[in-house]
MARSE-777030 format. One line per field, with one value per residue: x, y, z of N, C-alpha, C, O in turn. Coordinates in steps of 0.2 Angstrom, whole numbers, plus 2048, in hexadecimal, padded with zeros to 3 digits. Layout:
<nodes>
n_c1 c(X,...)
n_c2 c(Y,...)
n_c3 c(Z,...)
ca_c1 c(X,...)
ca_c2 c(Y,...)
ca_c3 c(Z,...)
c_c1 c(X,...)
c_c2 c(Y,...)
c_c3 c(Z,...)
o_c1 c(X,...)
o_c2 c(Y,...)
o_c3 c(Z,...)
</nodes>
This chain:
<nodes>
n_c1 c(804,807,80D,80C,815,813,809,800,804,80F,80A,805,800,7F6,7F3,7F0,7F3,7E8,7ED,7E9,7EA,7F7,7F8,7F4,7FE,80D,81B,828,823,81A,822,82A,81F,81C,827,825,81A,81E,827,81F,81A,812,80F,80B,806,7F9,7F6,7ED,7E5,7DF,7E0,7E8,7F6,804,803,80D,819,819,819,826,82D,829,82D,83B,83E,83C,83F,839,82C,81D,815,806,7FC,7EC,7DF,7E9,7E3,7DE,7DC,7E4,7F1,7F9,7FB,809,80F,80B,811,81E,820,81C,824,831,830,82E,83A,843,83F,83D,830,829,81F,80F,804,7F5,7E7,7DA,7CA,7C4,7B7,7A9,7A7,7B4,7BD,7B9,7BC,7C9,7CA,7C7,7BE,7B0,7A7,7A8,7AE,7B3,7B8,7C1,7CA,7CF,7D5,7DE,7E7,7EC,7F3,7FC,804,808,811,81A,826,836,836,832,823,81B,811,800,7F0,7DE,7D3,7C4,7B2,7A6,79F,7A4,7B0,7B7,7B9,7C1,7CC,7D0,7D4,7DD,7E6,7F0,7E6,7DA,7D4,7C9,7BC,7B2,7A8,79F,7A2,79D,79F,7AC,7AC,7A4,7AD,7B8,7B2,7B0,7BD,7C4,7D1,7DE,7E0,7E5,7DD,7D8,7CF,7C9,7C6,7BC,7BF,7B7,7B9,7B4,7A6,796,78D,797,79D,793,791,79D,79B,790,795,79D,793,78F,795,790,795,798,78B,784,78B,788,77B,77B,77D,772,76E,763,75B,757,75E,76B,768,765,76F,76F,770,773,77A,785,78B,78F,799,7A2,7AC,7AD,7BA,7BD,7C7,7C3,7B8,7BE,7C8,7BF,7B8,7C3,7C6,7BB,7BC,7C7,7C3,7B9,7C1,7CB,7DC,7E4,7E0,7DC,7DC,7D2,7D1,7C2,7B6,7C2,7D0,7DB,7EC,7F5,7ED,7EB,7F8,7FA,7F1,7F6,803,7FE,7FA,7F1,7EA,7E8)
n_c2 c(7FA,808,819,825,832,844,847,852,863,85F,856,845,837,829,81D,81F,81C,81E,824,824,81A,81A,824,81E,817,815,820,81A,80D,812,818,80C,805,80E,80C,7FF,801,808,7FF,7F6,7FB,806,817,823,82A,82F,83C,841,84E,84C,844,847,847,84F,853,858,856,848,846,84A,840,835,837,839,82C,824,821,824,827,831,83D,843,850,84E,855,863,86E,87E,885,881,887,896,89F,8A2,898,88D,88E,88E,881,879,87D,87A,86C,86A,86E,866,859,859,858,84E,851,856,863,864,86E,873,879,872,86C,874,872,86C,876,881,87C,87D,88B,892,89B,897,89D,8A2,898,897,8A4,8A5,89B,8A0,8AC,8A7,8A0,8AA,8B1,8A8,8A8,8B5,8B4,8AB,8B0,8AE,8A1,890,889,879,86F,873,86F,86F,869,866,867,86D,877,885,884,87B,881,88C,884,87F,88B,892,889,87A,86F,864,85A,84D,847,83A,83A,836,82E,836,843,845,846,851,85B,85A,85F,86C,872,870,86A,86C,86C,861,853,84A,83E,836,825,819,809,7FA,7EF,7E9,7E2,7E4,7EC,7F2,7FA,803,809,810,819,820,827,830,837,83F,84B,85B,861,856,850,85A,85B,84E,84F,858,84F,847,83F,83B,841,836,82C,82F,82F,821,81B,815,807,80C,818,812,80A,814,81B,812,804,7F3,7E8,7DF,7DA,7DC,7E5,7F0,7F4,7F8,802,80B,80E,814,820,826,827,831,83C,83C,83E,837,82B,829,81C,816,80B,804,7FF,809,7FE,7F4,7F9,7EE,7E7,7EF,7F0,7E3,7E1,7EA,7E4,7D9,7DE,7EA,7EF,7E5)
n_c3 c(800,7FA,7F8,7EB,7EA,7EB,7E2,7E1,7E5,7ED,7F6,7FB,7F0,7EE,7FB,80C,81E,82C,83B,848,851,856,85F,86B,86F,879,877,872,86D,864,85A,856,850,846,83E,83A,832,828,822,81E,812,812,80E,813,823,82D,839,847,851,85F,86A,874,872,86B,85B,852,859,85A,84C,848,84F,849,83B,83D,840,835,823,817,819,818,822,826,82D,832,839,83E,84B,849,855,85E,85E,85B,84B,849,851,84B,83E,842,847,83C,831,836,836,829,823,829,825,816,80A,810,819,81D,820,827,82B,836,83B,845,851,858,867,86A,866,86E,87A,87A,87C,870,864,85B,853,846,83C,82E,82B,835,831,825,829,831,828,820,82A,82D,821,822,82D,829,822,81E,81F,81A,816,818,80C,80D,813,815,821,81B,819,816,809,808,80F,808,7FC,801,804,7F7,7F1,7FA,7FF,7FD,7FC,802,810,814,820,826,81C,80D,7FD,7F3,7F8,7F6,7E8,7E6,7EC,7E4,7D8,7DC,7DF,7D4,7C9,7CE,7DC,7EB,7F1,7FE,805,814,817,81E,824,827,834,83E,848,841,84A,852,84A,846,852,854,849,84E,858,852,84B,855,853,84D,841,838,837,831,825,81F,81D,812,808,806,811,81D,82D,833,82D,833,841,843,83E,831,825,818,81B,822,818,80F,816,81C,816,813,819,810,802,7F5,7F5,7FC,7F3,7E8,7EE,7F0,7E3,7DF,7E7,7E1,7D4,7D7,7D9,7E3,7E8,7F2,7FE,80F,819,826,833,83A,847,851,853,85E,85F,85B,852,848,843,83F,835,82C,829,823,817,814,809,7FD)
ca_c1 c(800,80C,80B,80F,816,814,804,7FE,806,813,806,805,7FB,7F6,7EF,7F4,7F0,7E6,7F2,7E7,7EC,7FE,7F8,7F3,804,813,81F,82C,81F,817,828,82B,819,81D,82C,822,815,822,82A,819,819,80D,813,809,802,7F5,7F6,7E7,7E6,7D9,7E1,7EC,7FD,805,804,813,81E,818,81B,82D,830,828,831,842,83F,83B,843,835,825,81A,811,801,7F7,7E5,7E3,7EB,7DE,7E1,7DA,7E9,7F7,7F9,7FE,810,811,80A,816,825,820,81B,82A,836,82F,82F,842,847,83D,83A,82C,826,81B,809,800,7EE,7E4,7D3,7C6,7C1,7B0,7A7,7A9,7BB,7C0,7B7,7BF,7D0,7C9,7C7,7B8,7AE,7A1,7A9,7B4,7B6,7BB,7C7,7CF,7D1,7D9,7E4,7EB,7EF,7F7,802,807,80C,815,81F,82C,83B,835,82E,81E,819,80B,7FB,7E9,7D9,7CD,7BE,7AC,7A1,7A1,7A9,7B7,7BA,7BB,7C7,7D2,7D2,7D7,7E2,7EB,7F1,7E1,7D6,7D3,7C2,7BB,7AB,7A4,79E,7A6,79A,7A2,7B3,7AB,7A2,7B3,7BC,7AF,7B0,7C3,7C8,7D7,7E4,7E1,7E5,7D7,7D9,7CA,7CA,7C2,7BC,7BF,7B3,7BD,7B1,79F,792,78B,79C,79F,78E,792,7A2,798,78C,799,79F,78D,78E,798,78C,798,797,784,782,78E,785,774,77C,77E,76C,76D,75D,75C,755,765,770,766,764,776,76D,774,775,77F,78B,78E,792,79E,7A7,7AC,7AF,7C1,7BD,7CB,7C0,7B4,7C2,7CA,7BA,7B7,7C9,7C5,7B5,7BF,7CC,7BE,7B6,7C6,7D0,7E3,7E6,7DB,7DE,7D8,7D1,7CD,7BD,7B8,7CA,7D2,7E1,7F2,7F7,7E8,7EC,7FE,7F9,7ED,7FB,808,7FB,7F9,7EA,7E7,7EB)
ca_c2 c(800,80D,820,829,839,84A,848,859,867,85C,851,83E,834,822,81B,81F,819,822,823,826,815,81B,828,81A,813,819,823,815,808,815,818,806,804,812,809,7F9,803,80A,7F9,7F2,7FF,80C,81D,829,829,835,83D,846,852,84C,83F,849,847,855,850,85B,852,841,846,84A,83A,830,839,837,825,821,824,827,828,838,83E,848,851,84F,85B,867,873,885,888,87F,88B,89C,89E,8A2,892,888,88F,88C,879,876,87F,876,865,86A,86F,860,853,85C,854,849,853,85A,867,865,873,872,87D,86E,86C,879,870,86B,87D,885,879,880,892,895,89D,893,8A0,8A3,894,898,8AA,8A4,898,8A5,8B1,8A3,89E,8B1,8B3,8A3,8AA,8BB,8B2,8A7,8B3,8AA,89A,88D,885,873,86F,874,86E,870,864,869,863,872,87A,88B,882,877,887,88F,87F,87F,892,895,884,874,86B,862,853,84D,841,838,83C,831,82F,83C,849,845,848,858,85F,85B,864,873,875,86F,865,86E,86A,85B,851,844,83C,830,81F,814,802,7F7,7E9,7E6,7DF,7EA,7F1,7F6,7FF,808,80D,815,81E,824,82C,836,83B,844,851,85E,862,850,84F,85F,859,849,852,85B,84A,844,83B,83E,840,82F,828,831,82D,81A,818,810,804,811,81C,80E,808,81A,81D,80D,7FF,7ED,7E7,7DA,7DD,7DE,7EA,7F5,7F6,7FB,809,80F,810,819,826,828,82A,837,841,83B,83C,833,829,827,816,815,805,806,804,809,7F8,7F5,7FA,7E8,7E5,7F4,7EE,7DC,7E3,7EE,7DF,7D4,7E1,7ED,7F0,7E0)
ca_c3 c(800,7FA,7F5,7E6,7EE,7E7,7DC,7E0,7EA,7F1,7FA,7F8,7ED,7F0,800,812,824,831,840,84F,856,858,865,871,871,87C,871,86F,86A,85E,856,853,84C,83F,83A,837,82D,822,820,81A,80C,812,80C,817,829,82F,840,848,857,863,86F,87A,871,867,854,850,85C,857,845,848,851,843,836,83E,841,82F,81E,811,81B,819,828,825,833,830,838,844,84C,84A,85C,863,85D,857,844,849,854,845,839,845,847,835,82D,838,834,821,822,82C,821,810,806,814,81E,81A,825,827,82F,836,840,84A,852,85D,86E,86A,865,874,880,87A,87C,86A,862,855,84F,83E,83A,828,82B,839,82D,820,82C,833,823,81F,82F,82C,81C,824,832,827,821,819,821,814,819,814,809,812,811,81A,823,819,818,813,802,808,811,802,7F7,803,803,7F0,7EF,7FE,801,7F8,7FB,807,812,817,825,827,816,807,7F6,7F0,7FA,7F2,7E1,7E7,7EE,7DE,7D3,7DF,7DF,7CE,7C8,7D1,7E4,7ED,7F5,802,809,818,815,823,822,82C,836,844,847,83F,84F,855,845,847,859,853,845,852,85C,84D,849,85A,851,849,83A,834,835,82C,81E,81C,81A,80B,803,806,816,821,834,835,82B,838,848,843,83B,82D,820,812,81D,824,812,80C,81A,81D,812,816,817,80A,7FD,7EF,7F7,7FD,7EC,7E5,7F2,7EE,7DC,7DF,7EA,7DC,7CE,7D9,7D9,7E8,7E7,7F7,803,815,81C,82D,835,83F,84D,852,856,861,85A,858,84D,842,840,83C,82E,827,827,81E,811,815,803,7F9)
c_c1 c(804,809,80F,810,816,80F,801,801,80B,810,806,7FF,7FA,7F1,7F3,7F0,7EE,7EA,7F0,7E9,7F3,7FD,7F7,7F9,809,818,824,829,81C,81C,829,825,81A,822,829,81D,819,825,825,817,814,811,811,805,7FF,7F4,7F0,7E9,7DF,7DA,7E6,7F4,7FE,807,80B,819,81E,81B,822,830,82F,82C,839,843,83E,83F,83F,82E,823,815,80C,7FD,7F0,7E0,7E5,7E6,7E1,7E0,7E0,7F0,7F6,7FC,806,813,810,80F,81D,825,820,821,830,836,831,837,845,845,83A,836,829,821,815,805,7F9,7EB,7DD,7D0,7C3,7BA,7AF,7AA,7B0,7BF,7BF,7BB,7C7,7D0,7C9,7BF,7B6,7A8,7A2,7AF,7B7,7BA,7C2,7CC,7D2,7D6,7DF,7E9,7EF,7F4,7FD,807,80C,812,81B,826,830,83A,831,829,81D,813,805,7F4,7E4,7D5,7C7,7B8,7A7,7A3,7A5,7B0,7BB,7BD,7C1,7CD,7D5,7D6,7DD,7E7,7EC,7EB,7DD,7D6,7CC,7C1,7B4,7A6,7A4,7A2,7A3,79D,7A9,7B1,7A8,7A8,7B7,7B9,7B0,7B7,7C7,7CD,7DD,7E5,7E1,7DF,7D9,7D4,7CC,7C5,7C2,7BB,7BC,7B7,7B9,7AA,79B,78F,791,79E,799,78F,797,79F,794,78F,79B,799,78B,791,793,78F,797,790,782,785,78A,77E,775,77C,778,76A,768,75F,75B,75B,76A,76E,766,76B,774,772,777,77B,786,78F,792,798,7A4,7A6,7AF,7B7,7C2,7C2,7C8,7BC,7B8,7C5,7C5,7B8,7BD,7C8,7C0,7B8,7C3,7C8,7BB,7BB,7CB,7D7,7E6,7E0,7DE,7DA,7D8,7CE,7C8,7B9,7BF,7CC,7D9,7E7,7F4,7F3,7EA,7F3,7FE,7F6,7F2,800,805,7FA,7F1,7E6,7EB,7ED)
c_c2 c(806,814,821,830,83E,84A,84F,85D,864,857,84A,83C,82D,821,81C,81C,81E,820,824,820,816,820,824,816,818,81B,81D,810,80B,816,812,804,808,80F,803,7FB,805,804,7F5,7F6,804,812,823,827,830,836,842,84A,852,848,841,848,84C,852,852,857,84B,841,846,844,835,831,837,830,821,824,827,829,830,838,844,84A,852,84F,85E,86D,87A,888,886,883,891,89B,89E,89B,88C,888,88D,884,876,877,87B,86F,865,86A,869,85A,856,856,84E,84B,858,85D,868,869,872,877,879,86E,871,877,86F,872,881,882,87B,888,896,897,899,896,8A1,89F,895,89E,8A9,8A0,89C,8A9,8AD,8A2,8A5,8B2,8AE,8A6,8B0,8B9,8AE,8AA,8AF,8A3,897,888,87E,874,86F,872,86F,86A,868,865,867,875,880,889,87F,87C,88A,88A,87F,886,894,88F,87F,86F,86A,85B,853,847,840,83B,837,833,835,842,84A,848,84F,85D,860,860,86B,876,874,86A,866,86C,863,859,84A,842,836,82B,81A,80D,7FE,7F0,7E6,7E4,7E6,7EF,7F5,7FC,805,80C,812,81B,823,829,832,83A,840,84B,855,85F,85C,84F,854,85D,853,84B,855,855,845,83F,83F,83E,839,82B,829,82E,825,817,813,80D,808,815,818,80D,80E,81C,818,807,7F9,7EC,7E1,7DD,7E0,7E5,7F1,7F8,7FA,802,80E,812,815,820,829,82B,830,83D,841,83A,837,831,826,822,816,80F,806,7FF,803,803,7F9,7F6,7F4,7E6,7E9,7F1,7E7,7DD,7E6,7E9,7DA,7D7,7E4,7ED,7EB,7E3)
c_c3 c(800,7F8,7EF,7E8,7E8,7E1,7DB,7E6,7EF,7F6,7F7,7F5,7F0,7F6,807,818,829,837,847,854,859,85F,86B,873,875,876,86E,86B,863,858,852,84F,845,83B,836,831,827,81E,81C,814,80C,812,811,81D,82B,836,841,84F,85B,869,874,879,86B,860,851,853,85A,850,844,84A,84C,83D,837,83E,83A,829,818,813,81B,81F,826,82B,830,836,83F,845,84D,851,861,863,859,850,845,84C,84E,840,83C,845,840,831,82F,836,82C,81F,824,827,81A,80C,80A,819,81B,820,824,82C,830,83C,845,84B,858,864,86F,86A,86B,87A,880,87B,876,869,85B,851,848,83C,833,828,82F,835,828,823,82F,82E,821,824,82F,827,81E,829,82F,825,81C,81A,81B,818,815,810,80F,80F,816,81B,821,817,814,80D,803,80B,80C,7FD,7FA,803,7FC,7EE,7F3,801,7FC,7F7,801,809,815,81B,825,822,810,801,7F3,7F2,7F7,7EB,7E1,7E8,7E7,7D9,7D6,7DE,7D9,7CE,7CC,7D9,7E5,7F1,7F8,807,80E,816,81B,821,828,82E,83C,843,845,844,852,850,845,84D,857,84E,849,856,858,84B,84F,858,84C,842,836,832,830,825,81B,81A,813,806,804,80B,81B,829,836,833,831,83F,848,841,836,828,81B,815,81F,81D,80F,810,81B,818,815,814,812,805,7F7,7F0,7F9,7F7,7E8,7E8,7F0,7E7,7DB,7E2,7E4,7D6,7D0,7DA,7DF,7E5,7EC,7FB,809,818,823,82F,83B,841,84E,856,85A,85C,857,852,847,83F,83D,835,829,825,822,818,811,80F,7FE,7F2)
o_c1 c(805,803,815,80B,818,810,801,800,80B,814,806,7FA,7FD,7EC,7F9,7EB,7F3,7EA,7F4,7EA,7F4,802,7F8,7F9,80A,818,824,82B,81C,81B,82A,826,818,821,82B,81D,817,825,827,813,813,817,815,801,802,7F2,7EF,7EE,7DB,7D6,7E8,7F8,7F9,80C,80E,81E,824,81E,825,835,834,82F,83C,849,840,842,841,82A,827,811,80E,7FA,7EF,7DD,7E3,7E4,7E7,7E2,7E0,7F3,7F2,800,809,818,814,812,820,82A,824,824,834,83B,834,839,84A,84A,833,839,825,81F,817,804,7F7,7ED,7D9,7D3,7C1,7B6,7B3,7AD,7B3,7C4,7C3,7BC,7CA,7D5,7C9,7BB,7BA,7A5,79D,7B5,7BD,7C0,7C7,7D2,7D9,7DC,7E5,7EF,7F5,7FA,803,80D,811,817,821,82B,82E,83D,82C,82B,81E,80F,806,7F3,7E6,7D3,7C5,7B9,7A5,7A9,7AA,7B4,7C1,7C2,7C6,7D3,7DB,7DA,7E1,7EC,7EA,7EC,7DD,7D7,7CA,7C5,7B0,7A1,7A9,7A5,7A7,79D,7AA,7B5,7AB,7A9,7B9,7BC,7B0,7B8,7CC,7CE,7E1,7EB,7DE,7DD,7DB,7D4,7D0,7BF,7C7,7B8,7BF,7B7,7BB,7A8,79D,790,78F,7A0,79B,78D,797,7A1,794,78D,79B,79A,787,78F,792,78B,795,78F,77F,781,789,77B,771,77A,778,766,769,764,75F,75D,76D,773,768,76C,776,777,77D,780,78B,795,797,79D,7AA,7A1,7B3,7B9,7C8,7C0,7CA,7BC,7B7,7C6,7C7,7B8,7BC,7CA,7C1,7B6,7C3,7C9,7B9,7B9,7CF,7D8,7EB,7DC,7E3,7D4,7DD,7C8,7CA,7B8,7C3,7CA,7DC,7E6,7F6,7F6,7EA,7F3,801,7F8,7F2,802,809,7F8,7ED,7E0,7F0,7F0)
o_c2 c(809,814,81F,834,83D,84E,851,85B,867,855,84A,83F,82C,824,81A,819,822,81A,824,822,814,81F,827,813,81E,817,81D,80E,808,815,811,801,805,80E,801,7F8,803,803,7F2,7F3,807,813,828,822,835,831,847,848,856,847,83C,84A,84E,84E,84F,855,848,83C,842,842,831,82C,835,82E,81B,82A,82C,82C,834,833,84A,845,857,84A,85C,870,87A,88E,888,883,891,897,89A,898,888,883,889,881,872,873,879,86C,860,867,867,855,855,851,84A,847,85C,859,86C,869,871,879,87C,870,873,87B,871,873,884,886,87B,88B,89C,894,899,893,8A0,8A1,895,89E,8AC,8A2,89C,8AB,8B0,8A3,8A4,8B5,8B0,8A6,8B1,8BD,8AE,8A7,8AD,89F,89A,884,87E,879,86C,873,86F,866,86C,860,865,876,881,88C,87F,87C,88B,88C,87F,886,898,891,880,86B,86E,857,858,842,845,83E,833,838,839,847,850,84D,853,863,865,864,870,87C,877,866,862,86B,85F,85D,845,844,833,82D,817,80C,7FE,7EC,7E1,7E4,7EB,7F5,7FA,801,80B,812,818,821,829,82F,837,840,844,850,852,85F,85D,84D,852,85E,853,848,854,857,83F,83B,844,83A,837,826,824,82B,822,811,80D,80F,808,816,81A,80D,80D,81F,81A,805,7F9,7EF,7DF,7E3,7E5,7E9,7F6,7FE,7FF,807,814,818,81A,825,830,830,834,843,846,836,834,835,822,823,817,80E,80A,7FB,7FE,802,7FF,7F4,7F4,7E3,7E6,7F1,7E6,7DA,7E4,7E8,7D8,7D4,7E1,7EC,7ED,7DF)
o_c3 c(805,7F6,7EF,7E7,7E3,7DC,7D6,7EC,7F5,7FB,7F1,7F6,7F6,7F7,807,817,82B,839,84B,85A,85E,863,871,878,873,871,868,866,85E,852,84C,849,840,835,830,82C,821,818,817,810,807,815,812,81D,82A,83A,83D,852,85B,86E,878,87D,868,85F,84D,84F,858,84E,840,847,84B,83A,832,83D,83A,82A,815,80F,81D,820,824,82E,82C,837,844,840,850,852,866,868,854,84F,841,849,84E,83E,838,842,83F,82D,82B,834,82A,81B,820,826,81A,80B,806,81D,817,825,81F,832,82B,840,84A,846,85C,867,874,86E,86E,87F,885,87A,875,86C,857,84D,844,83B,833,825,82E,836,827,820,82F,82F,81F,822,830,827,81C,829,832,827,817,817,819,81C,80F,811,814,809,81C,816,824,814,80F,80C,7FF,808,80B,7FB,7F6,801,7FB,7EA,7F1,804,7F6,7F2,805,805,818,81B,825,823,810,801,7EF,7EE,7F5,7E9,7DD,7E5,7E6,7D6,7D2,7DD,7D8,7D3,7CE,7DB,7E2,7F5,7F4,80D,80C,814,81C,81C,82D,829,83E,83D,847,843,854,852,845,84D,85A,850,848,857,85A,84A,84E,85C,846,83D,830,82D,82B,820,815,815,80F,800,802,80B,81D,82B,83B,837,833,842,84E,841,837,827,819,811,81D,81D,80B,80C,81B,816,81A,80F,811,802,7F5,7EC,7F7,7F6,7E5,7E4,7EF,7E6,7D7,7DF,7E3,7D3,7CC,7DA,7E0,7E1,7EA,7FC,809,819,826,82D,840,83D,84D,85C,85A,857,851,84D,841,838,838,830,823,81F,81E,813,80F,80E,7FC,7EE)
</nodes>
C-alpha cells in the first residue's frame, strides 16, 4: 500500500493510514510501530489532534525514525496555537524533513474550540484570517504544503483558493465528487475512508458517536441523508460511510473515491481496534 508522492502541491497520492491508534501507545512503542508501518510499504500516516498528545512532536519523532514516510496532520486545530506558533512548528518540520510533512488545518468543532478558549462564531472567517496571518508571519521561513479540513461548500472553496487542497472526514464518496467540482483540477483532495473490521453493531455505535458532532450531521444532510437516517444509523448511511474490509469491496470503494476526484485516501479501521490489530492488518497487506 504505497504512495506516489507529490501528485499535487507536494502532497502524496495513493493510500495512507489513519494513525489515531499510535496516540494510545507509549512513545517508544509508537515509534517502533511507525517503523513497522513504513516497512510494510505504507507511504503516509495521518495524525490527528484530539487525544492529548502533541501532533507536531509526534510527527517529528516519526519522521526522524523513518526514511521515506510522509506524515500528514489531519488536522491541527487553529484554536490550539497562534499563527506564529503554527508557522514555527510547521516550517521547522518542513526544513528538517523536506517533502515529507503536510500541514492540515481545521476550525474543529464548537465544543472542542470553546474548551480551548477559542471562539467558534465565524469559523470560515477565522480560518481565512488565520491563513493570512500565517502568511504574514512566515517571513523568510518556508511553509510545508497546507490543506484544510473542509466539509461545507465555503470552506471547500477557501481550501481550493488559499491552500494546496483539502481533507475530509465522515463523508460519502459523493462529497469527494462535489469537492472536486468545486475546486477544479488544481487542488489536492484527500478523503478519509472508514473500513469496517468489527461486528455491525460495533461499527454503528462508533458512527453514532461521530454523529454527535453537529458539523458531520449538517454535512450529511447536504447529501440527502434524513434525520431518521442519522438517528437510526441506517444501512444506507453505514454503507455510504464505511466499507467492508473484504478485498474486493475495498478496492471498489477506492476506485470510486479516485473516480470522484480523490488524489489520496486515508484508511481508518473502525471501530478503532487495538494497536496490535492495526499492525497485524498492515503486515498482512491492508489493501491487497
